[in-house]
N, C-alpha and C positions, 0 to 999 in steps of 0.2 A: 290436556296431557292423551298421548297415544301409546301404544303399545310399543315398543323398537324390533328390529332383528338384532338378534346375536350373533356375535361372528361363525363362523362356519367356513374360513375357507381350508384353514387346515385344522388338524388337531390341537386342544390347549398346549398340550409339552410342545408338540411343534413351535408356535410361537412362545413358549417357554425358554427355548430353546436362539431361537432367530434372537431373542432379545440376550440372552449370555452373550452371544455370540458376538453381537452389536458393541460389545462393551470394550473400549482399548485398555490392555494390558497398560499400567503407569510404574515408573521407575519409584512411587512413592509406595505403590503396593501389589508386587510384581508376581506375586502367591492368590492374586483375589479369583483367577478364573479357576487355578487349581483347587480353592476350597471351594468354590463351587461347584463341580465338577462330583465333589465326596458327598454332598446332598440331594446329588442327583436322582441316586433308586429312590429316597421316601421323596423328592419331589416328585415324582412319577409316581406313586401308589397315592400319593394326597393330591394328584389333579385328578385322578380314575375315582378317588373315590368325590372329589365335586362333583365331577361329570355327573356322576349318580344321581347327588343329592340332585343337583341339578333340573337333573330330564324327571323327573317326580316332583319338580318342585319339593322338596323338604331339605332345603338347605340349613333351619333351626336347624337338626339333627348331628347338622358337624360339632368334631369336637376338633379343638385345638391342638397344633402336635408340641403347638410353647415352645417354642425358636427365642434361643436369651440370647446377648451377650453378643458375640463378635460372626456367628449366622444369621441371628435377624439383623443386625445392622447390614451384613454383605448384602441376604433379600431385600433391603428396604431399598438400597445402592439403585439394585434394579430397575424400581417408576422411578423415575425421572419425566415429570407430562412434557416437555418442551422437546423430548427426543423423537429422533425421527421416526421408532419404531412405534410409540405412543399417536403420535400425532398421522398416520398412516391408520395407526386400525382406529381415530378418533373418526379419517374422512369415512372408514369403508361402512362403518356403524349408521352417521347419520348422514348419509345418504340413500333418502325413499328412493321409493323405485320408479319413480319420473325424473330421477337422476340429479332433484333435485337438493341439497344441504337445507337440513334439521339445525339450526344453529342456536336455537332456542333447547334453556333446560328443560325437559320434559315431567321434572321433577318438580316444576311450580308454574310452566310453562313463563314466567316474566323474562326473564334473567338469560343472560348470554352465556352457553356452552366455555367455561373455562379448566375447567379440571375433571379426573375421573372420579368419580363413588365410587369406592373400594364396599360394593358391596355389604362382602363379612370385611369387617373392619382390620384396613391390615395392621393395627399395633396388636392385638391378641392375632390374627391370622399372618403370621408374614410370610406363610408360605404359598401364601394366593397372592400376593400382590402387583404380580403381572399376568394373574392369569384371565384371560380376553373376558372367558363369563361374568366373571368378579368385577368390572371395570365397567359402571354405566357413565357414558357422558353428562356432567350435573354441569352447575354452578359451585363457584366458594363458597355461597349464601348457603345456598340446602344440605351442603356440604359441614358447614359449621354447626346447622341447626340439628343436624345429623350426627356428626361426631364420631364414637363410639357405639354410641345406642340403637341397638337393630334388634334387641331382640326381650322379650317379658315372660315370665312365667309358661317360659316357649313356644310362645306363640309372637311372628314376625310384627312389626312395630310401624316398615316400609314398603310400599309396595315395591314390588322388582317387575320395571316393564317389559325387561325381557319375557316374564314367564305369567306374572299375571295379564289376567284377561280385565276390559275396564268393562263395567254395564253399558248398556247401550240406553239403558232406563235414565232419569235424572234425581240424582243426589246432591247438586251445586245448584245453589238459591239462590234471587239476590230480593231484598231490599230498596227500592228506588225513590226520594226524596228530595224534592228541590222545594228552595225555601227561597224568600223574595226574585225568586223567579229567575236568579242566575247564579245559585249556590248550592249547588246538585255531592250527593252521598251519596249514595253505597254500601248496605252492610249485609255480605254473605253468608250465607251459614250453610249445613248442613241437614238433611234432612231425610230421612231411609219412608218416606211414607210411598214411595213408590214398591216398597217390600220385596230387596236386591239380598239374598240371603247373605244372614246375618255373621256368619266369618268375613263375607267379604264386604261388608259393610263396615264392620269395626276394624276393619285390613287398611281401610280408605279414611274413616273416621280416623284412625289414630295419625297414619300419614299426612293430613290435611293438617292433624293438631300440631305435631310437632312439628314442620316445616313451617308452622304460622302464616298457612297458605293466607288464608280471610282474610288474618291482617295484611298480608301484603298485598292481596288482589284490591280491599277496599283504598289504601295506598296508591294507587297505580292508575285507578281507573280517567286519570284524562289520554291516558292507550286508545279508549273506547271513545273516550264523550267527543273532544277537539273532532277526528276525522267522522264522526257520524254527525255530530251539529254540522261539519263545512259541507258534509254531502246533501243532507238537506237539505237548507238555503240555497246549494247552489242548484238543485231542478226544482225548489219551489214556482217560481217565476215560470215554469214552463208544465207542470206536471202535479195534480190535486195528492195532499199529501197520505190517500188512500194508496194511488200508483206507485207512490214512493213506499209507505210504506209495505207496498205488496214484493215491491221488485228486492227490499231488503231483508226481507224475512225469509226472498227465495237464495239470496248470497246466504245468508245466519245456515240455512241446512243447507247448504254444498259446505260452508265451511265446521259446520259439525260433523259431516264427514269424513273429510280432509286432516282437521287435526283434533277431534275429541267432542263427546258427544254430551262432555259435561267441559268443554271448553270455556275458561271462565269467560273471555273474551263475547263470545257465542252467545250466552248466560245472561250478560250484561249487557248487552246489542239489544236484546229482546223486550229487554223491561223496558230497555229506557224506551223503546217504538210505541208499547204498552201504555206509558204513562202521560197519562191527561197532560199534568203538568210539564211535562218535559218538551214535548207537542207544543202548550199554548207559551211556554219560552222562545222558542226558536220564532214561533209566529211572532208576536213579538218582541219581537228582533233585542234579548234578550240577554242571551247567551251568546 
């Protein structure tokens, strides 16, 4: 998991205008643009309020304008994930500083990005349906778990990777077991043993819990196990295990810098390399 850069190519209301202009007038609904034009004044004010709360990281203070009926439907029509405007936005937001594309959903770091998460839910806040600061590249699995739940007792329940800084201290841990020398299981858990600020840790815990991340990590451990086994096996005839481990640990530290200090793959790989059972299983050629 890593922090993401937010949209700053132009103002958010200018982006809204661009999306509106991209919508074609149809014979079936020739008055669509006219109706949107009537909403523009209020939308501009609402975007300004969103910007104020966004820049101070207080989105939980937003109050829904309460659009309903035709107006709500008209606003929702602006959002089409496959549209050119939104695909261009996705490319802009997922292009890292090294000009490489981040293709993995950073809410989970498991699945491919194939949607946008409306951080402030579009069902209640139709006014922000195409506010680029409200659109976070995501996967449909995370979106399904998140649904419209985002705030409880005036506290946000999910990390906002545009706004929330991620701790450099470890909070994600894993227990690895090897049974019968070839059956590997991994149980992930969260712990605040490194004394992260209570509010930040509570937000992290809620994010992981509500997106079912610990279970999803455990279900996907072969993404790490098989490549690591193959790497160790390929070098065992040339290097000692200690040399292989030292090299892999250096790689893990670089991965943590690139992908996040609590990236589940790095945490798992580190734990496997420190597991005598795992290493013995490779040496005995049982894995």
